[in-house]
Steps between C-alpha positions, in 0.01 A plus 500: 500500500701459822873538531536133591318398182712727286823359651386143446406575140838665440700213652287209384295607202756658267767223521232231462366679195846514341570136582164398355574683177844338481366151564224543246742623237733207567220244468379651173853507349579143603168377360562668170855358491367144550246543222763639261738213578227242429414659169867512394552134598201378301578716198863390493413130538236507226737696270772233541268211418296674230731402201503136609121501543463650154718232337322217685166649400605532137639144486201361684725346765250446779758349734736792473206736533386333821852497645544871433155573646597313818801728536275806469259358761796478736540877494390684825124536559400355154174311536406420137633515144336523159646500144283598202597521137445795272139391426416497872492120534631360826811292454584442863328578832628422848275602792203740494611797298184694587312726262601450138588826340528587131834469327673839516527690176852624581788248528638631829485348853265649762373459855130465585419550871161438664520504876737225618489315164758615244550388142820527295451481124806472278528423122684184382699498178331290229560448127158644409405863478293486818701424815394253767434626856613382842272581797615451860250528792673637812361499859601825678374384843851443640576864422193607704609285791846651481343846511298412811811369673673828430202697636485288815870551558465875447201512744698314766786744463257792526344357819836463663599850395166641626542328837845643535382848404206472745733427788719793402195731464353402839828568672551836332135605553505411868818700549345805334138486630554393862595852620201641312263253668643589840439869427145423385417314821641784702286754314195278545550497875538875492170525309326307778653724766762251618868584550718254302848387597790669328603340172854366451681679213555274194822478301379691191540878544165579331306267733696625803379857432139377483539316829634812674202707378252240631667498841490882516127494406425253780676722755312808378162326512565373852566854617190631317286232657607602846411862425167398346408287799551798727276716279237223485489475877443873526230499226330199658452683822351797318278274284374315806366822636335585164345151472332537833342823381394345164353196675273722704391682183438167317274384778305822475480470117386137521224593740394787271507265198282245677254771594492619136445145369227441751340832414513414129345159570228658711441757224470228233267294717301811581464585130400145410258468791350844450463438126329171573283649774401791274434279200282258694223755583568680173434184300182464698401857407578431135302178511200669662516781242492247220219312664311824559554586134306188404191635674260772386629846585391851430721699258647715779565193714676329210712811445598504868577128480727561200691762700540256788619232258762729346623611843530137609694411185742790558549404862551136407759602240682708763504209745624263230782743411614521861486121534689446172767748605551327834521161326754631250712641782488162673575312175181294528352570156504184286460517123283257305557355152167496314387555139508870413352686202636853471225615260220398736691631803561845350139523382377407848720760673393776261137400542526543876649848463252605230245685722754750634655551155159551337410759761797729413489397201823318405586262222599154633682269258668162537756394240618139522736446208451205267833336592391456864420126536149393594604211727692647794538387859554723800308650791200677340375637832828681575542624142143629511573669834804684360320603180192613690708720729693661214190560286304631799777749579520607136124561482495668840772754418398568138226754429504495119653298220566128512630202697655226288616156614755332272617139524778387268753218476851601609695173527428136430684178570385136497210467743524857635412849375548847642223753437535875515191665651455878511221731620526850354278800571474868412457618858683744724837323485770478767818692571828340606438543874155340476640205302762438769242448777225354282561134592541559873227362723241750626639771268335670205636739239352793690378525859170648382420205273379281785234758582412580139514155341495263797719195543766396750819509293537122523393403149824573315717357779298178489509495119880537488553222753258270317670565166844436651375180663374385157848563359435835328583864553268801535609847388346837415575776251313829527501862392311755714189620321527240220428167665668188638581149383534214747673196350584159636642176364310178559674159463244226433495138390399471134606425145514759221443231237134478607381814318183665624218412258260775387160503669317499164561403141283725283449456126750687283233724345375629838520880512467681835477878538688636803436846647718549810629853582762375749810415286651218714162330535433544127831337409442215745148429373611518137784257563269262687236502225764439232637214706153350496516500119278800415577825319467834679391841378550794733319830547733677255350297218151554366247336731257346467675304226336228292586154619548590865360215708552649847574844647698543823444852636647650816315775692652725764345746746449771235315258274250426778369859506154566359617677182760238417259221580260617228783513244612153595144372472480630141832340420398164645182513294704549182712195569396188314658259749496418872693734729698437818507816714797516738407752768755632745250517783315301761163329469320820597678692223400272215334708226138452404585429135305262287686263271271453197725242335589308815794508734553576865657749740818395686695685767870573482752366572381212283644156572637313201276197559192721541572681174555170318163367620325823403651486151383140469146590602452793264681414179262436212691184408599247760875505558704186516584449865834352588508142626399489862452238762214260436169630630395155623669544835418277797461662843478325834289687759561384860253643754306345786206736439250367248376848408853619427565199277172556317581867436850418375359246259244747367756778455750278320280270292372785279857574397539153353717375788463149637446521877575217744355538850648364822337542842814427707876479479494119500258497206716751313806281556315196369384687189853632441636146474246420227464817289711781362400860576640839395407705810380438856276740697566399863298596807730541801295415808337161451416216735759221504778595261507877472610685188868519597524128577320417175734727304808334647355157429430595137854630457638175638330308218783624276491519123266766364364575847821681588415763235117512506387844630312473832304813599370554852137618524423617853260737669743659745871563455743761631831608351712267717261212438515567125881482510479174698265350241729594213804358680311172556484415129191694386538718192232767565239600759145607412256648748136395525266610358682417179433767240439355152729756339782417741451130426513567125823697538649219709419243231643723228824569692554149634381276216521739205134442415316746279147487641202620298398856572193545710487153651487665841235751579615849585454625848153643539503849652327523833177689514504794740334434832287754686681701765291363781543134413822405676424146629671223304255266331472132589496405130597723207444311175653786301833463679476122480433513126803722448720266705368203300614655173160640409308170540196554720405131496846406623481772769174353632645149500805616696270668754305176540815299555631753754170494689504117503851499650420748779381244763827306472704823510313626806552168677877509429526859623307436821702185573832684447386785727391256772832310493706823463665354189613809312645296212173319436310830535732659242443213256122527540495879460740482203278244327191715562681814381615324183147377426358851550752654264311377196148560631291815526479495880645837610414472870618144554810556286599811696454322833696190386796706376495722808508198730782332306707822499447551877583138574825518301614830648366501860410144594181320601387750762452770235232305310267418788306825478415455130397135512131574583482731195652222288245245623221750434623565144515126436146460631377786276656333195332171587166680539554658159554153359182375664301787347607403145264286288555129543582453133770763499784263563403264216438786260833657584673166460343451154597854401856449619525169317378651174730798550807274539395285198520809284 
């Protein structure tokens, strides 16, 4: 509160408060005095006339009674009068008396007040025992008006007094505060560096002392400013010389910075271009290796081809790591938000690392806790990349023991969960110095590791940056000689209320015997089987036990020896139930054990879904499967190749799936407006509307078409093209020839269908070919039958259709070559390559894929040399068709029709 305010309150507030209290007290006292005077007047008047009223009332003299009543009515403020006898009967009433009250029991006068209406009741002397009563009604309104007049007068006096006090306060305040305001303005000017004029001394001695101090301060500051200005001038000259030197250095630093930025840009472009340039021929090598693997090879040639394939995969992984690292440094990695299943993802990662772990051997185990939701959304590709790198490192640097992946729920909030993922091993471990440099690019824990174990030292750096970009944090704890644990948090979209359902629901009386020497795996399998509703007996209990319906037995490297194998064979013979053998080894290590009571041999690590299906197949009683998606799914197949559409229909119809065929994008769009489908298999390169245009048109239909899965099926796709397809609205990419097992897995993952076992034929092993026979065959019905899902009749029909389409394909290719239209040539070669993917034509298929790969990577000039070979292969296939019996086509058609009717 300011000094001026305090002075005004002291001069104006306190006197006004006292005057207000005085005026209020005066008004209250005067009002009470008026009321008391009125009561005394009325009581005295009624007391004087009461004896006369009593006599007149006793004598019944109405005239005298009325005359006396008129005198009472003349009293001040009396509005009405009432006289009642001792029995309460009214003897006289003048004016409205108001509410009639009971006759008082005591013979004494009294006042009754209700607001502004008063009543005076007084007894009248009467000859009877009960006195008569006089009631006067009094209006107290004039008293209220008198009170208001007093209050108005008091308020007027207070206003005049307040005005007078205000004038006095303003004068006194101005006299006191004016010197202070002058001093304040002078100090303000001093604060802004201005020299104020000297202040005149006021009359009060206290204020005069303040004024003298302000004037002295102004003089001192003026002198200081002059000294400071001289120092500033000297420092400015010195600083000017320093600035000239710094400016030269800044120019040099700016030039160095620009050179560094340009060098970094050139380095990033070089990495991206070199990665692309390396991957382009490398993808061609991988494609040719796969195509060569479809042909007949000698055992040694196939072994060499496998080595080439593994070397290509390692080189491709290295190139991808370098490219990912450069993208992360440039901040160009974009995360996707797609459905994500942690159980399937962990099982897939462990399955990819299984060969190396089985070779050592190591125990691989994935533990996804039950509270982890099933429906999550995130970037599955990046999560898989991080997990794959951590598990690969754990397997690589662990010689014995185990590698365990754990996924648990750490935090949950509405619409979002945070998972804790850890990968622990029992390997060599890390010391403090190694942990400090572990996440640096191009660094490994030890300099010798790159030579001993391979790798570039980029994996962990990429993993940490990916985890941080997803909103998590990657850390490591390790003890040298005991192992390491890499942990990271993973924020994902999801809801913990959607609990993960069990894969099976077995009857309560199901008893399963479990023999697993590895404790963590034994506990995990026991918990999983109990969650499915069955009871578990372990090796510590007497086995075989009566009532056991299934035995789950794990075999390690020692159990695969000859002596142990004989003991296990005797034990399996004694079992009275099917047995599932879980072997920690590769396909070549599977034991030659017979299962007399049924069962099968599975390799570890065992996926949860694979184990559930195996339990379903081999239980004596059929378990009760959980509710799944309806098996009557409707699929739309869009492909401009008739043979491809025919094969798709044959592969899918046996599984009980309704198949709708469309030969073009426009036809698919028309069908989409009329029918509902659950999945679309979309060819990419088609005449007219291609696959991408058709996909965008389907999405624009809105409604359910925004969520219907659309899967690209194409014969040729590279990594960048795959990413482009996924970014264009497609949900998955499949490569021709479409393997039946891959198609089944797609339907199970996308639609949740549980397809009947064995509806697709297993891949038939290739018969060895003599060493000298190296020329690719024109037609190989064995390969064609395998590609057609084991249906020889369908393979022959596809060959016939391909041969019939060759004249049109050759015409399109020759026309594109003549007009130098590389785009049309690519469409024609792509269509021919896609048609050959499902037919047993090794030579023509190899030439078509080679030409398409060369055209994509090196342009039209690179395909000219191979075109005569392509025309020759097409002519050989047409000659093969001409050599077939004339009734072949009809017979094949009848066989295919009967096959599809089944």
